[in-house]
N, C-alpha and C positions, 0 to 999 in steps of 0.2 A: 557567244555571248553578246547582244546588242545595246546591253546599257553599260554605262560607265561606273554607275553608283551600286548596281545591283550586288555586285560582288563584295559590297561592305555594307553592305543592311544588317543592322543589328536594333534590337531592343534596349534604350537606357532610359535611365531616370536622374534626373538633374535636378537637385531642390535645396535651397536654403532658408533660414529663418529671416525675420526682419532683421535690418541694419542696426546696429547698436554702436556706441561711440567707438568703442574699441575695432569696429569693420572701419570706421571712417579714417579712423588713425592709420591704418594699416593701406587705406587705399592712397596716402600720399605717396606720389611716385617722384623718386629721385630722378630718373630719367624726365620726367617731366619738368621738374623743377630747371634740371639742367638744361635740356633744349631752352626754355625760357631765358636762363641769364644768358645761353648763347646767341639767342634771337634779339633779345633786346637792348644786349650790350654791343650788339656791333659785330659779333666773331663769324658768324655764319648769316647768311642770306634769309628773309623771309617771305611772305608774301602779304602785303596791305593795299587796299582797293584792287585786289585783283593783278596786282603789279609784283614782280620779283623785286625786294629792295634789301637794304643793308642799314641798318639803324644805329649808325658809329656815334651818333653825338645827338644828345636829348636836351642841350641848353635853351634856357628859356627863350629866347627868339626864335629857335630852330627845332621844337619839338611837336609840331602838329602831326608829323607821321609818326610820331613815339603815341601819340595820344588816339591817332587811328586806330594803330595798333591794338593798342588796349581796349577800346570802345569796340573792335569785330571781337577780341577775345570774350568779351562778357557779351555780347550778342548773341554768341553760338550755345550761351547756357538757357538751360528752362528755369522756369519760377522766376525771374529776374526781369525789372523795369531798368535801360539802363539810362541814364543822364549824362549828357554832355553839356557842363555847366561854366560858361564863360564867365570870368569876372574882371576882364581888363584887355585890352587891346592883344594880348599874346594868351595869358593865361586861360588854361581850359582843366578844371577839375573833371574827372572821367570815375562814375560809380555808378552800383548795378545794388537796387534794393529788391530784396526777397522779403514779402510782406507776410508777416506772422500770420497763421490762421486763429491763433485763439486770443491774441495779446497784440493786435496790430501795433497800436502805439508805443510799445517798450520796444525801445530800439538800442542795439549793439551794434559799434563799427568796431571793424578793423581795418587797417588804413597801412599807407605810406605812400613815401613822394616818389613821383617817376622822373623829376627834371632832374640834371647833372650839373658840373660846371665844365665838363671837360669830357673828350672823347671817353668811350667805354665805360668806364665808372660802373663796373658790373659792382663791387659790393656796396657803394652807396648813390643809388639805391634799388639797382635791381633785384636784388637779394629779397630786398622786402615787399617790392612791387609781384616778383614771381612767388613769393608765399601768398599775396593776398590771389592772385589768380588761381593757384593751386588748390586753395580751400573753398573758393568761389566755386570751382569745376567739380569739386565732391559735395558739399553742403547744398547747391543748390539743386542735387537730386531729390533731396528728403524736402516734405513738407516739416514746417517748425511752429512752436507755439508763439515765439517772437519774432520781432522784425529783424533781420542783419542787414547792413549794409557795406559793403567792398568797394571802398571808397581807396582812390587813388589821385593824390595831391600833385597840382602844379604849383613851379616858383617857390618851393620851399626853400632853395639855395637862394633867394630872391629875400628873405625875409619871413617864411612860413607865410605868404602870401594866400596860397591858396586855400589851406586849413584855416586862415584868418576869416577868410569872406565866407565859407560855411558854416563855423562854430559861433561866428556872430550871428548870422541868420538863423541858424537855429535856435538860439537864444532869444531873440527877437519874436520868433514863433512858439515859443514854448515848448518844444520839441522834447520830448521824454526821452533823452539820451543815458542810458543807464549804465555805460562803459563807452571807451573809446582806448582801443589795443591798437598802439602805434608801434610798425615794426620798421629801423631806420639802421642798415647796416649790420647784418646778422649773420655773416659767412665766413668770417676771418677768425682765425684760431690756432698760428702756428706759433707762439711764442713757448706755450707748455701744450702741446698739442692732445696730451691725452687727459688733460685736467677737464674739457669740455665746460669752461668758467662762461658764462653770460649775465649780463645786469639784466633787474627789471629796474626802471628808473621810475621814483614815484615821490608824490609830495602830499602832505594831509587836506587836501581839497576834496570836498563832498565824498563819495566812496572810494575814492582811489585806492585807500590803504587794504581795503574789504578786497578788491580788485587783486592785489598784489597776493594778498593771504589764498585767494583761489587759486591763482596761477601755483604757488609754492605748493600748495596741496594736491594738485594735479600731478606734481611731479610725483609723488608716491604712489600716486593712486596707478598711475598707467607704467612706472620704473623708465621714465626717461634717462637716455645717458647722458645728462646734464648736472652741472653743480651751479646753484644760483648765488648770485649777489645782490642783496639789497639795497639801493643806492636812496638814501633819503636824508636831506633832499635830494630828488634826482634834477638832472638838467631840463634847463627850458630850451634847447638848443634844438629842438625838432617840434613836429606837426602838433603833438600832443601836448605841447604848451598853451594853445590857443584855446583849447577846450580847459583847462586848468582855468586860464583867463576868464573864460564866461560860466563857470562854476560846474561843470561836469568833470565826473570820474573818467581818471583816464593813466595810461601807463606807458612808459616805453619800453619795448623790448629788444634787445639787441646783444652783439659781441661786447665782450667785458673791457669797456675803455676804465674800469673801475682798477683793474690790474694791468692796466698798461698793453693790453692784449687786442689792441683794434691795428685796422690795416696800417700798414709803412706807406700806403700808396694813397695817401686821403687826399681827395681833391686834385688827382692827376691822372694823366691816361695810362700810367702804370697799374692802375686800379683794374685789373683782367681776372676773367674767369680762372686762367691758370693758376693764381695767387689764391684761391679759396679753396675753405676745408667743407668741402660738399657733404661729407657724413653728418658733421657738424651741424650744418646749415638745414640739413633733412631731419635731424631730431628737434631744433627750436620750431621748426615750422609745424611737426607733429604735435607738438606742447599746444600751438594755437591753435591748431585744429579740435586739440580737444577741449582747449578754454570756449572754443566759439560755439561748438558741438552743444558743449554743456549749457551754456547761456542762450542758446537759440532753442532749445525743448524739441527734440525729436518726438513727431507724431507717429504713435504706432501702426502705419500702412506698409504692407506687406507686399514690396514691389519686384518680387522673384516670381521666378517661374517653373514648372515640374513640366520635364520634356520625357515624352515616350514615343520614341520613334519618329514619325509624321504629325505626332499632335502635341498641344501645348497646352497647358493646364495653369493658368493664374491662381496663386497660392492665396491671394486675398480673398474673403466669400465676400457678401452682402454688398458690394459694390458695382457701379457700373463700368463696362470695358468696352476699347476701342482697338483693335488688332491693327498693326501698322507693317507694312513692308519696309523694311530698314535699306532695300536696294534703292527704292526712289522716295522713301520719308512720307508716304501716303498711306490713307485708311484704306483697308480693303471693305468693300462696299459688303453691307449686312453681316459684317464679323464684330458683333458686341454681344458675344456668350463668353462664360468665363473659361470655354474650350475653344481653341482653335485647330483644324485638322488642316495641313495644307496639303495643296493639290500639286504643287509645283516645289521642285527644291529651291529654295532662298532661306533670307534672313527675315527675321520676324520678331516682332517686339510686341508689346501690351501697356497701352494707354490704362491707366485706373485711377478712377475719381470717386472721392468720398467726399460728399459736401462740396465744401469750398476747394477740397485738397486734391491734388492731381501730382501723379508719381507717374515716372515710365521704365520699364525694366530695361535689362540690356537685352542686345539682340541675339537670338538664339538661332543657330544653325540648323536647317534641314536640308538633309542629304541622303534620306533614305529613300527616297521616291526614285524609280529608274526614269533613265532619259534614252531612249530610243535612238538607234544607228550608232551609238557609241560604244565603242569596246574599251574595258577598263586600261587594259594595258597600252591604249592608245595615247594615254596621258601621264605624265610624271612632272608632280611638282614636288620639289624637295630643295634642301632639307627642311623637315618641319619636326621639330622647332627649328626656326632659323635665325642667324644673328645680324648677317648683314646682304647677303645677295641669295636670294631664292630665284631658285631654274626652274622655268616651265619648259617644258619639249611636246610638242603636238606634231609626230608624226606624220598624219595624213592631213593636215589642213594648214595653210599659212596665214590665214586672215582669222583673226578674233577679235573681240573688243573686252579689255580686263576692267575690272575694279575692285577697289580693295577698300571694305570699311571697317570703321572701329567699332566697339561693342555700343556706341550710342546710336548707331546709324548714319555716320556722318564717312561722306566718302573722302579719304585719305590721300587715294592715287586712283588714276585714270589714264588707260594707254592703251593705244593700237599694237595688237602683236602680229606682225607680218612673217614674221619668220618662225620655221619650226622649233628654235632653239633662242630662247631670251632669259637674260640674266638680269631680274629687277632688284636694285639697289633700294634696301629696306632700311638701312643704317640709321637714316632722319626719324623713322617711328618709334617712339615710346614702346617699351616693353610690355606683352598683353596679348590679350584674343583678337582676333580681326579676321573677316570674313571676304573671301575671294572668290570674284564670279568671270567665267569667262562665257561670252557669248560667241556662237558660231551657227552660221546657218539658221538663227532665229531661236537655236536651241540654248538652255545654260546649264552651265556646270559651276555647281559652287563647294568650295572647300574652306572648312577650319584651320586658319593658319596660328601658329604661337610665334611671336616673336620674342626672343631671348635678349 
């Protein structure tokens, strides 16, 4: 047998319907949230500006690296415009705007501050920052009726200065901000760990009470494992209050100071990821996702694909199409029809345009085409699914180029393989579907892998 994949050929179909709010809630990844908690609080290294760094401290005069990290994370997303807003010598607000397609002047903001008073400070406020990034990661794949701003404020700890600057300008400019949901310290829950209490702080300013009512209603609509405490009048000691001061509707969502269940490591280097209740944090983030998606208003564009062997068919009809090679993130010349038939194994996605709305599918792996001169038994890639270590055995070859892409087509790992047996450490990758490509002597081998 002269091909690696031919023995695996089969015809199958993958199809799903347009995404709903429930779908988006279910996409909120605890693994991704945990990774951001660890990276942005300095528990593990990360990459910023192409360099491996550790962000241990985010204090006001020492947090440009943190701001750059946030900017890079937001710039990876679809359908957003990222702004780096300097408001004094050191202060930098970082925010991404997802313009509404139907009502672009109707604005909702989800936000958190990212500065700190000491090293680590995971709960205060990497927890809020990570929730904003995760919701932006998911919701930015959708077209929405209304505008969403994903905002990360600087110098909260110095007197709410970043939020004050933004809110004051918004008031002067007459921005039609319909709601501001601020997240500050939302991952501690150890006094009564089974009660899952959280606070909504609110005051009767503009339509803030209605915002609170909407959040409480969503608790029942989607059955979150949370117990709400409504605090009215709510605290003015976080960024939302600067929007109150300017006449905008706003609430604060976070762990329960009302019942004394806030972190015991407040404003200290003892505020570490190890002290947090991660499932509780996950639930609050899902609630905020539900609120944001509801207020955004999802436009019913189908961005999924039906796969039959080497053919991919976009499920949305009556739009324009652009097929993309996920391995290179480049358009495939001439492939602008609803159906795309691959001539080589690889990973492919479709960009769908309907009027001013553009959505992109996940990447789909084509591995049913023969690759001449390779025997299936020559290659072993295991285990699959994989938890931490992926083994690659190439008995007949001693040099290959390896890359792994996520479902959005982003390269998450590249490595030269120069031995017949290689162990890849995948523990830092989020759980999910990935696409592995090996290039050997000008030929490619593609395999879908599942990280658990």
